[in-house]
C-alpha positions as CSV (number, residue, x, y, z in Angstrom):
1,M,5.6,6.1,21.7
2,H,5.9,2.8,19.3
3,V,3.7,-0.2,19.7
4,P,5.8,-3.1,20.5
5,G,6.5,-5.7,18.0
6,P,5.4,-6.1,14.2
7,T,3.6,-3.5,12.7
8,P,-0.2,-3.8,13.3
9,I,-2.2,-3.2,10.6
10,G,-6.0,-2.5,10.7
11,A,-8.6,-0.5,9.5
12,Q,-11.3,2.3,10.5
13,I,-14.0,0.2,11.4
14,Q,-17.8,0.2,11.0
15,I,-19.5,0.1,14.6
16,K,-23.3,-0.6,13.3
17,G,-25.0,-2.3,16.1
18,G,-22.9,-0.5,18.8
19,L,-19.1,0.1,19.5
20,A,-18.5,-3.5,20.7
21,K,-21.0,-5.8,19.2
22,G,-20.6,-4.0,16.1
23,G,-17.1,-2.8,16.0
24,L,-15.4,-6.1,17.3
25,A,-17.7,-8.1,14.9
26,Y,-16.1,-5.9,12.1
27,T,-12.8,-6.2,13.2
28,D,-12.9,-9.8,13.2
29,A,-14.3,-9.8,10.1
30,V,-11.4,-7.8,8.2
31,G,-8.4,-9.3,10.5
32,A,-7.7,-5.9,11.8
33,R,-5.0,-5.7,14.2
34,A,-5.2,-2.0,14.9
35,V,-8.4,0.0,14.8
36,Q,-9.9,3.4,14.6
37,V,-13.5,4.8,15.1
38,F,-15.6,7.9,15.9
39,V,-17.3,8.1,18.9
40,G,-19.9,10.2,17.1
41,N,-20.8,12.1,14.1
42,P,-18.0,12.2,12.1
43,R,-19.7,15.2,10.1
44,G,-21.4,16.8,13.0
45,W,-20.8,18.8,16.5
46,K,-23.2,16.5,18.7
47,L,-21.4,14.8,21.4
48,T,-22.1,11.9,23.0
49,D,-21.6,10.2,25.9
50,G,-21.6,6.8,24.6
51,D,-22.9,3.7,26.1
52,P,-20.4,2.8,29.1
53,A,-21.1,-1.1,28.6
54,Q,-20.3,-1.1,24.9
55,D,-17.2,1.0,26.1
56,A,-16.2,-1.5,28.7
57,A,-16.9,-4.3,26.6
58,F,-14.6,-2.6,23.3
59,T,-11.7,-1.9,25.8
60,A,-11.7,-5.2,26.9
61,G,-12.2,-6.7,23.5
62,C,-9.6,-4.8,22.0
63,A,-7.2,-5.8,24.9
64,E,-8.1,-9.5,24.6
65,R,-7.1,-9.2,21.1
66,G,-3.8,-7.2,21.0
67,V,-5.3,-4.5,19.2
68,P,-4.6,-1.0,19.8
69,S,-7.3,1.7,19.0
70,F,-7.5,5.0,17.9
71,V,-10.6,7.7,17.7
72,H,-10.8,10.2,15.1
73,T,-12.3,13.7,16.2
74,P,-15.2,14.9,13.6
75,Y,-14.1,16.6,10.4
76,L,-15.6,20.1,11.7
77,V,-13.1,20.4,14.3
78,N,-10.8,23.8,13.4
79,V,-8.9,25.5,15.8
80,G,-7.5,28.0,13.6
81,S,-11.0,29.2,12.2
82,P,-11.8,32.9,12.6
83,T,-15.2,32.0,13.7
84,E,-15.1,32.1,17.2
85,A,-17.9,29.4,17.6
86,T,-16.0,27.1,15.4
87,V,-12.9,27.6,17.9
88,E,-15.2,27.0,21.0
89,R,-16.8,23.9,19.4
90,S,-13.5,22.3,18.1
91,I,-11.7,22.8,21.6
92,E,-15.0,21.4,23.2
93,T,-14.9,18.5,20.5
94,I,-11.3,17.5,20.9
95,R,-11.2,17.6,25.0
96,H,-14.5,15.2,25.2
97,N,-12.8,13.0,22.5
98,L,-9.8,13.0,24.3
99,L,-11.6,11.9,27.6
100,R,-13.3,9.3,25.4
101,G,-10.3,7.9,23.9
102,A,-8.9,7.7,27.6
103,R,-11.9,5.6,28.4
104,L,-11.6,3.3,25.6
105,G,-8.1,2.8,26.2
106,S,-7.2,4.1,22.9
107,L,-3.5,5.2,22.1
108,G,-4.1,8.3,20.2
109,V,-6.9,10.7,19.1
110,V,-6.8,11.9,15.6
111,V,-7.3,15.8,14.7
112,H,-7.0,17.2,11.2
113,A,-4.7,20.1,11.0
114,G,-7.2,22.7,10.3
115,S,-7.1,25.6,8.3
116,A,-6.4,29.8,8.5
117,V,-9.3,29.9,6.3
118,G,-9.4,33.8,5.1
119,E,-6.1,35.5,3.5
120,D,-3.3,36.8,5.7
121,R,-4.2,34.7,9.0
122,Y,-1.6,32.2,9.0
123,D,-0.2,33.3,12.0
124,D,-3.1,34.5,14.1
125,A,-4.3,30.8,13.0
126,L,-1.3,29.5,14.7
127,R,-1.8,31.6,17.7
128,Q,-5.1,30.3,18.7
129,L,-3.3,27.0,18.7
130,H,-1.1,28.3,20.7
131,E,-3.6,29.8,23.3
132,R,-6.9,27.6,22.9
133,L,-5.2,24.0,22.0
134,L,-2.2,24.3,24.9
135,P,-4.7,24.1,28.0
136,V,-6.0,21.2,27.2
137,L,-2.9,19.4,26.4
138,A,-1.7,20.7,29.6
139,A,-4.5,19.1,31.4
140,L,-4.1,15.7,30.1
141,P,-2.8,12.7,31.9
142,D,0.9,11.2,31.0
143,D,-0.9,8.0,30.4
144,G,-3.9,9.2,28.0
145,P,-4.0,9.2,24.6
146,R,-1.8,11.3,22.5
147,L,-3.3,14.0,20.0
148,L,-2.2,13.2,16.8
149,I,-2.1,16.0,14.1
150,E,-2.7,14.7,10.6
151,P,-1.7,17.2,7.5
152,T,-4.3,17.8,5.5
153,A,-4.6,17.5,1.4
154,G,-3.8,21.3,1.4
155,G,-6.8,23.1,0.0
156,G,-7.6,26.2,1.3
157,K,-5.5,28.0,3.6
158,S,-4.4,24.9,5.4
159,L,-2.1,24.7,8.6
160,A,-0.4,21.8,7.9
161,A,-0.4,19.8,4.5
162,T,3.4,19.0,3.9
163,V,5.4,17.2,6.2
164,E,7.8,20.4,6.8
165,D,4.6,22.7,7.6
166,L,4.3,20.4,10.6
167,G,7.4,22.1,11.8
168,P,5.8,25.4,13.0
169,Y,2.6,23.6,13.7
170,L,4.4,21.9,16.7
171,A,6.2,24.9,17.5
172,A,2.8,26.8,18.4
173,L,2.1,23.7,20.6
174,E,5.7,24.2,22.3
175,E,6.7,20.6,20.9
176,H,4.3,19.1,23.6
177,P,4.9,15.6,24.8
178,L,1.8,14.4,24.4
179,V,1.4,15.6,20.5
180,G,2.1,13.4,17.8
181,V,1.6,12.8,14.2
182,C,-0.5,11.0,11.9
183,F,0.7,10.5,8.6
184,D,-2.1,9.8,5.6
185,T,-0.6,8.8,2.4
186,C,-3.2,10.2,0.5
187,H,-3.3,13.5,2.2
188,V,0.7,13.9,2.0
189,W,0.5,13.0,-2.1
190,A,-2.3,15.5,-2.6
191,A,-0.4,17.9,-0.9
192,G,2.7,17.3,-3.5
193,H,4.6,14.9,-1.6
194,D,5.5,12.5,-4.9
195,L,5.2,9.0,-3.2
196,S,5.3,6.9,-6.6
197,V,8.9,7.3,-7.3
198,P,11.4,4.8,-6.3
199,G,12.6,6.0,-3.2
200,G,9.5,9.1,-2.7
201,M,7.7,7.5,0.3
202,T,11.1,6.8,2.2
203,A,12.3,10.6,1.2
204,T,8.9,11.9,3.0
205,L,9.1,9.9,5.7
206,D,12.7,11.0,6.3
207,A,11.7,14.9,5.9
208,L,8.7,14.0,8.4
209,E,11.3,12.7,10.9
210,A,14.0,15.2,10.3
211,T,10.5,17.8,11.2
212,V,9.3,16.5,14.0
213,G,11.9,14.5,15.4
214,P,11.6,10.7,16.2
215,G,9.2,9.2,18.1
216,R,6.4,11.5,17.0
217,L,4.5,9.2,14.5
218,G,1.7,7.4,16.0
219,L,-0.7,6.2,13.6
220,V,-0.6,5.8,9.7
221,H,-3.2,6.1,7.4
222,A,-2.5,3.9,4.5
223,N,-4.5,5.1,1.9
224,D,-4.4,5.3,-2.2
225,S,-5.7,8.3,-4.5
226,L,-8.2,8.6,-7.1
227,D,-6.1,12.1,-7.9
228,E,-2.7,12.8,-9.2
229,C,0.1,14.0,-6.7
230,G,-0.5,17.9,-5.8
231,S,-4.2,18.1,-6.8
232,K,-5.1,18.8,-3.0
233,R,-7.9,16.7,-3.4
234,D,-8.8,14.1,-0.7
235,R,-10.0,11.1,-2.6
236,H,-9.3,7.8,-1.2
237,T,-9.3,4.3,-3.0
238,T,-8.2,0.9,-2.9
239,I,-4.5,0.4,-2.3
240,G,-2.9,-0.3,-5.8
241,A,-6.4,0.9,-7.5
242,G,-5.2,4.6,-7.7
243,T,-2.6,7.0,-8.5
244,I,-0.2,5.8,-5.7
245,G,0.3,2.2,-6.7
246,V,1.5,-0.8,-4.6
247,E,5.3,-0.5,-4.3
248,P,5.4,2.8,-2.3
249,F,3.6,1.0,0.4
250,R,6.1,-1.6,0.7
251,E,8.5,1.7,1.5
252,L,6.5,2.8,3.8
253,L,6.2,-0.7,6.3
254,A,10.3,-0.9,5.4
255,H,10.7,2.6,6.7
256,P,12.4,2.6,10.4
257,S,10.0,5.5,11.9
258,V,7.3,3.0,11.0
259,A,8.3,0.1,12.9
260,G,5.8,-0.9,15.5
261,V,3.6,2.2,14.5
262,P,-0.2,1.0,13.8
263,V,-1.4,1.5,10.3
264,V,-5.0,1.8,9.2
265,V,-6.9,1.9,6.2
266,E,-9.8,4.2,5.1
267,T,-10.3,3.0,1.8
268,P,-13.5,1.8,0.3
269,S,-14.8,-0.9,2.5
270,E,-17.4,-3.0,0.2
271,L,-16.2,-5.3,-2.5
272,D,-17.8,-7.8,-4.8
273,G,-21.0,-7.0,-2.9
274,S,-19.6,-7.4,0.4
275,P,-19.1,-5.0,3.1
276,S,-16.2,-5.6,4.6
277,A,-14.2,-7.5,1.8
278,G,-13.0,-4.0,0.2
279,H,-10.7,-3.6,4.1
280,A,-10.2,-7.1,4.4
281,R,-8.1,-7.1,0.7
282,D,-6.3,-3.9,1.9
283,I,-4.9,-5.4,5.0
284,A,-4.3,-8.7,3.5
285,L,-2.2,-6.8,0.7
286,L,-0.5,-4.7,3.7
287,D,0.1,-7.6,5.4
288,S,1.8,-9.2,2.7
289,L,4.4,-6.4,1.7
290,R,5.0,-6.2,5.4
291,C,6.2,-10.1,5.6
292,T,7.8,-9.7,2.5
293,V,10.0,-6.7,4.0
294,E,10.6,-8.7,7.0
295,D,11.8,-11.5,5.5
296,V,14.5,-9.6,3.5
297,A,15.4,-7.7,6.7
298,A,16.0,-11.1,8.2
299,A,17.7,-12.4,5.4
């Protein structure tokens, strides 16, 4: 499900002061054409219903700006966990975030692929995905947000880190039509995909599409990395200031599977004392790379 028109580029926005009041002001300040938000504490389990007036204003503000929105679930979510309480909370949190995403008119809800945690639990963890997450997907309306699975950096007993890992993961979910993928450049780099060599990003995206099929890619997280390829460490940094470098992002934006798919940065937001200049800088850089790609294609 691609978004029509040029690839919209934006950021994980700050919402201090309210989802609409703070979030839309931040969107405008950094020039974001796509946004991602947390609708609760990203490092906690507490679920909040939000402020209906703020939600409505945010939804209207995004629509007026033509800005697609996405919700990111808290980092604690792990449906593959061996701890039943964690699985129950994870399912409840995913369901809640999907409902909030539907209220906000979001295109997708991002969830980390999770981990089996213990040794020799991979098959059991995939079985849990099938048994516990499929009923949540079955209850989704066809016009609601898709659940976007984001491979992790590969630490611990990750259920999906490389793009090839998404094959059995999606098979466990019976290739449900409302399941998509969120592709994070820092994560796949940490998992061992060398994006820095010429053609590396293209080959990785080719492998992603070959694994999950066309149209599954719903969102891109464009982040540089502080660590080396294969480090299994998830530490984002400003695009061009890390070990991935700038040119792979030009390849990213030129790839057919990314055409029209929103791209957001989760890089450091602060720069030179400004709380948002870092995001503004990275968005402008990606916009310039995208325009170069489009100019070449048009020539």
